C-alpha positions as CSV (number, residue, x, y, z in Angstrom):
1,M,0.0,0.0,0.0
2,E,2.9,2.4,0.8
3,N,4.5,1.8,-2.5
4,K,1.2,2.6,-4.3
5,E,0.9,5.9,-2.4
6,L,4.6,6.6,-3.1
7,M,4.1,5.9,-6.7
8,S,0.9,8.1,-6.9
9,E,2.8,10.9,-5.3
10,W,5.8,10.4,-7.6
11,K,3.4,10.6,-10.7
12,K,1.5,13.6,-9.4
13,N,5.0,15.5,-8.9
14,S,6.2,14.3,-12.3
15,I,3.0,15.7,-14.1
16,K,3.1,19.0,-11.9
17,I,6.7,19.7,-13.1
18,G,6.8,17.9,-16.4
19,T,3.7,19.3,-18.2
20,P,4.4,23.1,-17.7
21,T,8.1,22.5,-18.5
22,N,7.5,20.8,-21.9
23,L,4.8,23.2,-22.9
24,L,7.3,26.1,-22.0
25,A,10.0,24.4,-24.0
26,A,7.6,24.0,-27.0
27,F,6.7,27.7,-26.8
28,T,10.2,29.1,-26.3
29,S,11.3,27.1,-29.4
30,F,9.3,29.6,-31.5
31,I,11.1,32.6,-30.0
32,P,14.1,32.6,-32.6
33,V,11.8,32.5,-35.5
34,I,9.5,35.1,-34.0
35,W,12.5,37.3,-33.3
36,L,13.9,37.0,-37.0
37,C,10.3,37.6,-38.4
38,I,9.9,40.8,-36.3
39,T,13.6,42.1,-36.8
40,Y,13.6,41.5,-40.6
41,N,10.0,41.8,-41.3
42,C,9.7,38.5,-43.1
43,W,6.5,37.0,-42.0
44,P,5.8,33.8,-44.0
45,D,2.4,33.2,-45.5
46,P,0.2,31.2,-43.2
47,K,-0.7,28.9,-46.1
48,V,2.9,28.1,-46.6
49,V,3.4,27.4,-43.1
50,L,0.5,25.0,-42.9
51,A,1.5,23.4,-46.1
52,G,5.0,22.8,-44.6
53,W,3.7,21.4,-41.4
54,G,1.4,19.3,-43.3
55,M,4.2,17.6,-45.2
56,V,6.1,16.9,-42.0
57,A,2.9,15.6,-40.4
58,L,2.4,13.2,-43.2
59,S,6.0,11.9,-42.9
60,F,6.4,11.8,-39.1
61,G,2.9,12.3,-37.7
62,A,2.7,8.7,-36.6
63,F,5.6,9.3,-34.4
64,Y,3.4,11.8,-32.4
65,V,1.4,8.8,-31.0
66,V,3.8,5.8,-31.5
67,E,6.9,7.2,-29.7
68,P,5.3,8.2,-26.4
69,I,3.5,4.9,-26.2
70,S,6.1,2.6,-27.3
71,Y,8.9,4.2,-25.3
72,Y,6.9,4.3,-22.2
73,A,7.9,0.9,-20.7
74,A,11.5,1.8,-20.6
75,L,11.3,5.5,-20.0
76,G,8.6,5.7,-17.3
77,L,6.4,8.8,-16.8
78,T,9.2,11.1,-15.4
79,G,11.7,9.8,-18.2
80,T,9.2,10.5,-20.8
81,Y,9.0,14.1,-19.8
82,L,12.7,14.4,-19.7
83,S,13.4,12.6,-22.8
84,F,10.9,14.6,-25.0
85,L,12.4,17.7,-23.5
86,S,16.0,16.9,-24.2
87,G,15.8,14.7,-27.4
88,N,17.9,12.0,-28.7
89,I,15.2,9.5,-27.5
90,G,15.7,6.4,-29.4
91,N,19.3,6.6,-29.9
92,M,20.3,7.7,-26.3
93,R,17.6,7.9,-23.7
94,V,15.9,4.6,-24.4
95,P,19.1,2.3,-24.5
96,C,20.2,4.0,-21.3
97,A,16.9,3.6,-19.5
98,T,16.8,-0.1,-20.8
99,M,20.1,-0.9,-19.5
100,A,19.3,0.7,-16.1
101,L,16.2,-1.4,-15.9
102,E,18.2,-4.5,-16.8
103,T,21.1,-3.8,-14.4
104,T,18.8,-3.0,-11.4
105,E,16.4,-5.9,-12.3
106,S,13.6,-3.4,-12.1
107,E,10.0,-4.3,-13.4
108,P,8.6,-1.6,-15.7
109,G,5.7,0.3,-14.0
110,T,7.1,0.0,-10.6
111,L,8.5,3.0,-8.4
112,Q,12.1,1.4,-8.6
113,A,11.9,1.4,-12.3
114,E,10.8,5.0,-12.4
115,V,13.7,6.0,-10.3
116,A,16.3,3.9,-12.1
117,S,15.2,5.2,-15.6
118,T,15.0,8.7,-14.3
119,M,18.5,8.6,-12.9
120,A,19.9,6.9,-16.2
121,I,18.3,9.5,-18.4
122,C,19.5,12.4,-16.2
123,G,22.9,10.9,-16.5
124,S,22.8,10.6,-20.3
125,I,21.6,14.3,-20.5
126,I,24.7,15.5,-18.6
127,T,26.7,13.2,-20.7
128,N,25.1,14.5,-23.9
129,L,25.8,18.1,-22.9
130,I,29.6,17.4,-22.3
131,A,29.8,15.4,-25.5
132,T,28.0,17.9,-27.4
133,T,30.1,20.8,-26.2
134,A,33.3,18.6,-26.9
135,A,31.9,17.8,-30.5
136,V,31.4,21.5,-31.2
137,L,34.9,22.3,-30.2
138,V,36.7,19.3,-31.7
139,G,34.2,17.1,-33.5
140,S,34.7,18.4,-36.9
141,A,38.5,18.2,-36.7
142,V,38.3,14.5,-35.6
143,V,35.7,13.6,-38.4
144,S,37.9,15.3,-41.0
145,V,40.9,13.0,-40.3
146,L,38.8,9.7,-40.2
147,P,38.6,7.4,-43.2
148,D,35.5,7.9,-45.5
149,V,34.5,4.5,-44.8
150,I,34.3,5.0,-41.0
151,V,32.5,8.3,-41.5
152,S,29.9,6.7,-43.8
153,A,29.4,3.8,-41.4
154,L,28.7,6.1,-38.5
155,T,26.3,8.2,-40.5
156,K,24.4,5.3,-42.0
157,Y,24.5,2.5,-39.4
158,A,25.1,4.1,-35.9
159,A,21.4,4.6,-35.2
160,G,20.5,1.1,-36.6
161,A,23.1,-0.5,-34.4
162,I,21.7,1.2,-31.3
163,F,18.1,0.2,-32.0
164,G,19.5,-3.4,-32.8
165,G,21.1,-3.7,-29.5
166,T,18.0,-2.5,-27.7
167,F,15.7,-4.8,-29.6
168,G,18.3,-7.7,-28.9
169,T,18.1,-6.9,-25.2
170,Y,14.3,-7.2,-24.9
171,A,14.2,-10.0,-27.5
172,L,16.1,-12.3,-25.0
173,K,13.5,-11.6,-22.4
174,Y,10.4,-11.7,-24.7
175,P,11.2,-14.0,-27.7
176,K,7.6,-14.5,-28.8
177,V,7.0,-10.8,-28.9
178,A,10.2,-10.2,-30.6
179,I,9.5,-12.7,-33.4
180,F,5.9,-11.3,-33.9
181,G,7.2,-7.6,-33.8
182,M,9.8,-8.4,-36.4
183,G,7.8,-10.7,-38.5
184,L,4.7,-8.7,-39.0
185,P,6.3,-5.6,-40.6
186,L,8.4,-8.0,-42.9
187,I,5.2,-9.8,-44.0
188,L,3.5,-6.4,-44.8
189,K,6.5,-5.1,-46.5
190,F,6.9,-8.0,-48.9
191,T,3.1,-8.4,-49.6
192,I,1.1,-5.2,-49.8
193,A,4.1,-2.7,-49.2
194,P,2.4,0.1,-47.3
195,P,3.8,3.3,-46.5
196,A,6.5,3.5,-43.8
197,W,4.3,5.3,-41.3
198,V,1.6,2.5,-41.7
199,L,4.4,-0.2,-41.0
200,I,5.4,1.7,-37.8
201,V,2.0,2.1,-36.4
202,V,0.8,-1.4,-37.2
203,S,4.2,-2.9,-35.9
204,V,4.1,-1.1,-32.5
205,F,0.4,-1.5,-31.8
206,G,0.4,-4.9,-33.2
207,S,3.1,-5.9,-31.0
208,L,1.5,-4.3,-28.0
209,G,-1.8,-6.0,-28.8
210,F,0.2,-9.5,-29.1
211,A,2.0,-8.9,-25.9
212,R,-1.2,-8.2,-24.0
213,L,-2.6,-11.4,-25.4
214,L,0.3,-13.4,-24.0
215,Y,0.0,-11.6,-20.7
216,V,-3.7,-12.3,-20.4
217,K,-3.1,-16.0,-21.3
218,E,-0.3,-16.4,-18.8
219,K,-2.5,-14.9,-16.0
220,K,-5.3,-17.4,-16.8
221,T,-3.0,-20.6,-16.8
222,A,-1.1,-19.3,-13.6
């Protein structure tokens, strides 16, 4: 009972701090654009703005729904606020939170998992700030002396390798879900070949539904 009360208090405080902070960040992100428009009197046509946003929404609109839901198990509530505020979610926050849960043997949805993932994400944000500052100062010089094959590999395959490692970690724990989650988009890709955003939505929510069915089945047989 005490853990439930602590978890409830944790979530209330997370929402109380996280919601206005993220909304403030979203609002302040428009300040440079507004400043440029005011300073140089270059206000764009609203139709052009809406058309540009529409193109982005068609390409990435599915992520508005998919990412918060699919990442929540690893990030937790507080981690979700932190991650969407700081960015680099798939290639930094999720792997760090996943490794924290794995190392501490925390079950997603518990207070321990919330604390573990939050601390891991905070650490990754601080590391990002240090690494980003270093990259600004010396990154271009380092990249310029690297062989083209290494630069190409980092550009094309680094993100995929990170996602693959994260997928592999969960695949070992939930092999049935992993096989379903990998097989469903492959079948769709080689049969009806839907747009990428359809594959993402179907894969994520299909895997969630399949995992839920397995969970209910295990509960009935337990």
